VEXDREN-2710 file (C-alpha; in Angstrom, 1 decimal):
% VEXDREN-2710
k/r/px/py/pz
1/UNK/103.6/91.9/78.6
2/UNK/106.5/89.6/79.2
3/UNK/104.2/87.1/80.9
4/UNK/104.2/89.2/84.1
5/UNK/101.4/88.5/86.7
6/UNK/99.6/91.8/86.8
7/UNK/96.4/90.1/88.0
8/UNK/97.7/89.2/91.5
9/UNK/97.5/92.8/92.7
10/UNK/94.6/94.1/90.5
11/UNK/96.7/95.3/87.6
12/UNK/99.9/96.6/89.4
13/UNK/103.3/95.2/90.2
14/UNK/105.6/96.3/93.1
15/UNK/108.8/97.8/91.6
16/UNK/111.9/98.2/93.7
17/UNK/114.5/100.7/92.7
18/UNK/118.1/99.8/93.5
19/UNK/121.2/101.9/92.9
20/UNK/123.2/100.3/90.1
21/UNK/126.5/101.3/91.7
22/UNK/126.0/100.9/95.4
23/UNK/123.3/98.2/95.4
24/UNK/121.4/100.3/98.0
25/UNK/117.6/99.9/97.9
26/UNK/116.2/103.4/97.1
27/UNK/112.4/103.1/97.0
28/UNK/109.4/101.0/96.2
29/UNK/106.8/102.0/93.7
30/UNK/104.1/100.4/91.7
31/UNK/103.7/99.9/88.0
32/UNK/100.7/99.1/85.9
33/UNK/101.2/97.9/82.2
34/UNK/101.2/101.5/81.0
35/UNK/103.9/102.6/83.5
36/UNK/106.1/99.7/82.6
37/UNK/105.6/100.3/78.8
38/UNK/106.6/104.0/79.3
39/UNK/109.6/103.0/81.4
40/UNK/110.7/100.5/78.7
41/UNK/110.2/103.2/76.0
42/UNK/111.9/106.1/77.7
43/UNK/114.4/104.5/80.0
44/UNK/113.1/106.7/82.9
45/UNK/111.5/104.9/85.9
46/UNK/107.7/105.6/85.6
47/UNK/105.2/104.5/88.2
48/UNK/101.4/104.3/88.8
49/UNK/100.2/106.4/91.7
50/UNK/97.5/104.4/93.5
51/UNK/96.3/107.5/95.4
52/UNK/96.2/109.9/92.4
53/UNK/95.3/107.1/89.9
54/UNK/97.8/108.4/87.3
55/UNK/101.3/107.8/86.0
56/UNK/104.3/109.7/87.3
57/UNK/107.9/109.7/86.3
58/UNK/110.6/109.7/89.0
59/UNK/112.2/113.1/89.0
60/UNK/109.7/115.0/87.0
61/UNK/109.4/117.7/89.7
62/UNK/112.6/117.1/91.8
63/UNK/115.1/116.6/88.9
64/UNK/116.3/113.4/90.5
65/UNK/115.5/111.2/87.5
66/UNK/116.0/107.5/87.8
67/UNK/117.6/106.2/84.6
68/UNK/117.0/102.5/84.2
69/UNK/120.0/100.3/83.6
70/UNK/118.2/97.0/83.8
71/UNK/114.9/95.4/84.9
72/UNK/114.5/91.9/86.4
73/UNK/111.5/90.0/87.6
74/UNK/111.3/87.6/90.6
75/UNK/110.5/83.9/90.2
76/UNK/106.8/84.5/90.5
77/UNK/106.9/87.2/87.8
78/UNK/104.9/89.5/90.1
79/UNK/107.6/91.9/91.3
80/UNK/110.2/94.0/89.4
81/UNK/113.7/95.1/90.3
82/UNK/114.9/98.2/88.5
83/UNK/118.6/98.9/88.7
84/UNK/119.0/102.7/88.2
85/UNK/121.4/105.6/88.1
86/UNK/120.0/108.7/89.6
87/UNK/120.6/112.1/88.0
88/UNK/120.4/115.3/90.0
89/UNK/121.4/115.5/93.6
90/UNK/120.7/111.8/94.2
91/UNK/117.9/112.3/96.7
92/UNK/115.3/109.9/95.4
93/UNK/112.9/110.1/98.4
94/UNK/110.3/112.9/98.5
95/UNK/111.5/113.6/102.1
96/UNK/114.9/114.6/100.8
97/UNK/117.0/111.5/101.5
98/UNK/118.9/109.3/99.1
99/UNK/116.7/106.3/100.0
100/UNK/113.2/106.0/101.2
101/UNK/114.3/103.3/103.7
102/UNK/115.6/105.4/106.6
103/UNK/113.3/104.5/109.4
104/UNK/114.9/101.7/111.4
105/UNK/112.7/99.3/113.4
106/UNK/114.5/97.6/116.2
107/UNK/114.1/93.9/116.5
108/UNK/112.9/92.5/119.8
109/UNK/114.6/89.1/119.3
110/UNK/116.5/87.8/122.3
111/UNK/120.2/87.2/121.7
112/UNK/119.7/83.4/122.1
113/UNK/117.0/83.3/119.5
114/UNK/119.0/84.7/116.5
115/UNK/119.5/82.5/113.5
116/UNK/123.0/81.0/113.4
117/UNK/125.1/82.0/110.5
END
């Protein structure tokens, strides 16, 4: 399928969801070949649950469906970036937030060690 490297992670690829309007990173899921095929066929972001060992489509229970605008792969062809528009109230995370990335980890880098810009 599109020469993607499903072998590197035993049949799955990380798939990052990014808001097509704001560019915010919304969540990270995993896709096997079947999940990617369903996503391409339906236009709804579908993932493979590693814990439940089954497919799931974003929003099937919450109503916050991720409609795929575009899909890109990285240079190694082992990670996907899905630009999406979220229907519903926009809360993509199962904890009720717009993004799953809300837990900030403070850096312990001394001021003098920061990379110059």
